[in-house]
Phi, psi and omega in degrees: 000134181232159178076190183289150178290154184288154173266157178302130184098346177255180183285136174256114187280138173224154182284322183210081182275139177301139187297335183272000176255104183261350180223157176300319181298318179295323178297315180296316179301315182295319180293321178293318178299318180295319182294326183272345178083009179069188182299318182296317179298319178292323178295317180294334176281333183273327185299314178301322178295320178298317178298316179299313184297311180297320179294318181292316180298324183280314190246342183052042178241110186297313182296320178296316181297319177294323179293320178297315180298315180293323179295318178297318178294318180294325176296316177300320179295318179297318179298319178298317181294319179295325179276355181057039180253175184296124182262003189305313187284331175290318178298320177299319179295319181294318177300318178298318179296318180297317179295317179298319180297320179299315179298314184291316185289331179291324182262338183079008181252125183299326182293340178290346174294340182261355182296317178301322178296321177296316179297317180299313182293321178296317179298316179294323178299317179294315182295311182293312180298319180296319180294325178291318181294327180278358180066026171237063188297143184297330179298329178296322179291331176297318177293319180297326181293334179275319182287342180091357178232095192304331186239000183298326181300336185289348177283344180262107185297323180292321178291322176298319179297315179298313181294327178296315178297319178295321179294320176297321179295328176286330183284326186304313179299322179298317180295315181298319179299317180294316182296325181274317189276330182298316177301322178294323177295315179299328181275356179073027183266079184296320180298313179292330177296318178298317180295318180295321181295318182291311183292335179256014177269254184295327178300316180291325177294320177296320178296321178295318178298322179296317178297320181291320179298319178297315180296316181291335182284349183282336183235164179213093185260109183295146176265136176262120176272119184263131174231162184306117177075009183211138173241126181243118179271120177286138180290134178294145175243141182261000000 
C-alpha cells in the first residue's frame, strides 16, 4: 500500500482481498462471524454450561456436574469429527471446561468453575476498552491482518473512528458480564452464575452483533484489489 490511507467512503487498498468482500464493512462482518464460530459455535459453547448448571441445581455434586459438562462437550467434538467439520470452537470449549474444572476441584467450590470466565471477561474488557481509549482499537488490527499491513488503517481517521465504535461494542458485553456475575460469585451462587453465564453468553453476543451490523450498514467503503500494474476498485454493495 502506498500513499495516504483511504477515507471512509473511498477505496481501502489491500494486497489480496477475498473476491467476495467488496467493502471494508463486509470484511469486518465476515471476520467477526468467523471469530465467533457462528450460531453453531456459540451453541456448542453454551450447552456444556447448561449441563453443568442443571446438574448442580439438581444434585449439588461438583464432580458429577463437571462430568456432565465434559461429556456434552466431548459429544459435540465427536459429532464434529464424524462430520469432518471444523473442531476449533469445540476444542476451545473443552479447554475452557478443563480450566474451570481445575479451579473448582482445587477449592471444592462449584462457583469457582466460573472464575476463569470472569477473569477472561475482565481481561478482555480492559484490553478492548484500553485499546479504544488509546485510539488503537483492536478491530483495526483485525482489518490490518487481512490487508497485510497491520497499522496502515490508523492513518485514516474515519476508519479509526469506525473501528473504535466496533471495539467498544465488543467490550460492553464483557463489562456487563463482570458487573452481573462477580457479585453472584462472591455470594457463592453457582446455580445463578450458570444461569447468568448462559443468558449473557450467546444472546448478549447476538445483540452485540446486531448493533455492529447496524453500525456497519451505515457506510460502504470499497476495497481496492491490487494486482501488478493495476488497481481495481470493487463496487460497494449495500
